[in-house]
C-alpha positions in Angstrom: 10.2 10.2 -10.2 7.0 8.4 -10.2 6.1 4.8 -10.9 4.0 2.1 -10.2 5.3 -0.6 -8.0 4.0 -4.4 -6.8 3.0 -4.5 -3.1 2.9 -7.2 -0.7 0.3 -6.9 1.9 -1.7 -8.9 4.3 -4.7 -8.1 2.1 -2.9 -9.7 -1.3 -0.3 -8.3 -3.8 -1.6 -5.0 -4.9 0.2 -2.1 -6.9 1.3 1.5 -5.1 2.0 4.6 -7.2 5.9 5.7 -5.7 7.0 9.3 -5.9 10.5 9.9 -4.9 11.9 13.5 -4.1 15.1 14.4 -5.9 17.1 14.6 -2.9 17.8 13.3 0.8 13.9 12.4 1.9 12.6 13.7 4.9 10.6 11.4 5.3 7.7 8.9 4.0 4.2 9.6 3.8 1.5 7.1 2.7 -1.2 8.7 0.6 -4.7 7.4 1.2 -7.0 7.4 -1.9 -10.8 8.7 -2.0 -13.3 5.9 -2.7 -12.5 6.8 -6.7 -9.0 4.9 -6.5 -5.0 5.7 -7.0 -6.7 7.9 -10.3 -4.5 11.0 -11.8 -5.7 13.3 -8.9 -4.3 11.1 -6.1 -1.3 10.6 -8.2 -0.7 14.1 -8.4 -0.8 14.6 -5.0 1.6 11.6 -4.3 4.2 13.6 -7.0 3.3 17.1 -5.1 4.2 15.2 -1.8 7.5 14.0 -3.4 8.3 17.6 -4.6 8.2 18.4 -1.0 10.8 16.3 0.2 9.0 13.0 0.8 9.2 9.4 -0.6 5.1 9.2 -1.1 3.5 5.7 -1.4 -0.3 5.9 -2.4 -1.4 1.8 -2.7 -4.2 1.1 -4.6 -6.4 -0.4 -2.2 -9.2 -1.7 -4.3 -6.7 -4.2 -5.5 -8.1 -7.3 -3.8 -11.5 -6.9 -4.8 -10.6 -5.4 -8.2 -7.7 -4.3 -9.8 -6.8 -1.2 -11.9 -9.7 1.0 -10.4 -9.6 4.8 -11.8 -13.1 6.1 -11.5 -14.3 9.9 -12.4 -16.1 11.9 -10.3 -19.5 11.4 -11.9 -22.6 9.8 -10.1 -22.1 6.3 -11.1 -18.3 6.5 -10.2 -19.4 7.7 -7.0 -21.8 4.5 -6.5 -19.4 1.7 -8.1 -16.5 3.4 -5.3 -19.0 3.2 -2.5 -19.4 -1.0 -3.7 -15.9 -1.0 -3.8 -15.3 0.2 -0.4 -18.0 -1.7 1.3 -16.3 -5.1 -0.6 -12.9 -4.2 0.8 -14.3 -3.1 4.3 -12.0 -0.8 7.2 -9.8 -3.8 8.7 -8.3 -5.3 4.9 -7.8 -1.5 4.0 -5.7 -1.1 7.3 -3.7 -3.4 6.7 -2.9 -2.0 3.1 -1.8 0.8 5.3 0.0 -1.0 7.2 2.1 -2.6 4.8 2.6 0.3 2.8 4.1 2.4 5.8 6.1 -0.9 6.7 7.8 -0.5 3.4 8.9 2.9 3.5 10.1 2.2 7.7 12.2 -0.7 6.1 13.9 2.0 4.1 15.0 4.2 7.1 12.3 6.5 6.8 9.9 7.8 9.5 6.5 7.5 7.9 3.3 9.3 7.9 -0.1 8.8 6.3 -2.4 11.4 4.8 -5.9 10.6 3.7 -8.6 12.2 1.8 -12.1 11.6 2.6 -12.3 7.8 2.8 -9.0 7.8 2.9 -8.5 10.4 5.8 -10.7 7.6 8.2 -8.3 5.4 7.0 -5.5 7.7 8.2 -6.6 8.0 11.4 -7.1 3.9 11.3 -3.3 4.3 10.5 -2.7 6.6 13.7 -4.2 4.1 16.0 -3.4 0.8 15.0 0.0 1.8 13.1 1.5 4.2 15.2 1.5 6.5 12.1 1.6 10.3 12.5 -1.7 11.1 10.1 -3.4 14.1 8.7 -6.8 13.3 8.1 -8.9 15.7 5.1 -12.3 15.2 5.9 -12.6 12.1 6.8 -16.2 11.1 6.8 -16.3 8.2 8.8 -14.0 8.2 11.4 -17.0 8.6 14.2 -17.6 5.2 14.6 -13.9 4.3 15.4 -13.0 7.6 18.1 -13.4 5.3 20.9 -9.7 3.9 19.6 -6.9 5.7 21.0 -4.1 7.7 18.9 -0.7 6.5 18.9 1.3 9.5 17.6 0.3 13.7 16.4 -2.7 13.8 14.7 -4.1 16.5 12.1 -7.4 17.2 10.9 -8.9 19.5 8.1 -12.8 19.8 8.0 -15.0 22.5 5.7 -17.7 24.4 7.2 -19.7 23.4 4.5 -19.5 19.9 4.0 -22.8 18.0 4.6 -21.1 15.0 5.0 -19.4 15.8 8.0 -22.1 17.9 10.1 -21.1 20.2 13.0 -21.8 17.1 15.7 -19.8 14.7 13.9 -16.5 17.5 14.4 -17.7 18.4 17.8 -17.5 14.2 18.4 -13.9 14.4 17.2 -12.9 17.1 19.8 -14.3 15.9 22.6 -12.6 12.5 21.8 -9.2 13.8 20.7 -8.5 16.8 22.4 -5.0 16.9 21.7 -5.4 16.2 17.8 -5.9 19.6 16.1 -9.0 20.5 14.0 -9.0 23.0 11.5 -12.3 24.3 9.9 -12.4 25.5 6.3 -14.5 28.1 4.8 -15.2 25.3 2.1 -17.5 21.8 1.1 -16.2 18.4 1.1 -13.5 17.4 -1.2 -12.2 21.1 -0.8 -8.6 19.8 -1.6 -9.0 18.1 -5.0 -8.2 20.4 -8.3 -11.1 18.8 -10.1 -14.8 19.6 -9.5 -17.0 22.3 -8.4 -15.8 21.7 -4.8 -12.1 22.6 -4.9 -11.5 25.9 -2.8 -8.1 27.0 -3.5 -7.5 29.0 -0.5 -8.5 26.3 1.8 -6.4 23.4 0.0 -3.4 25.9 -0.1 -3.7 26.8 3.7 -4.3 23.1 4.7 -1.5 21.9 2.6 0.9 24.5 4.5 -0.3 23.1 7.6 -0.1 19.6 6.5 3.9 20.1 5.6 4.4 21.9 8.8 2.8 19.0 10.8 4.6 16.4 9.2 8.2 18.4 9.5 7.5 18.4 13.4 5.8 14.5 13.7 8.7 13.3 11.4 11.6 15.3 12.5 
């Protein structure tokens, strides 16, 4: 079962898409959007985590700036997403991540974060600032934050053909975080998104398996 809920955060009230498993939860997962809002794709990702046994919560991070944002993947949508991301800022976004995690933790759930692109960087900040085990899928804006110390297990997924995250950026991750596994795939940016040309089914399937294995270990 999946539905919208209201979430109180230090950045103000936001909606969050909540998906619950059919049985006893294995834990909680905060699902962190790309710059396109909690659209159909991100809601489907949350529901997929619920099918895997987790209570998934995807906060609508843009709500403090503009409520109800659901963008597609055209050029104009990308430009609008960048505007909203910049207007919100990383600190307010991180506060929302913490509030979403706190809600799940208040229900007795060991909780992690999984994010995509911008959300991948926010998952990293969920680790360094809120102590959440976290998985970052192609987090393209993490390098400026690599001086923040990890407080929990961390996993990274990157595509070798992702021009937004060049090899030198990945190497910076390796040097700064030698104990965090980094997986490279023969894929472009957004290879997990099953909408559009960047989807790489084999890479997405392998990354998903590794993500579930990571969560099973980190949240046990």
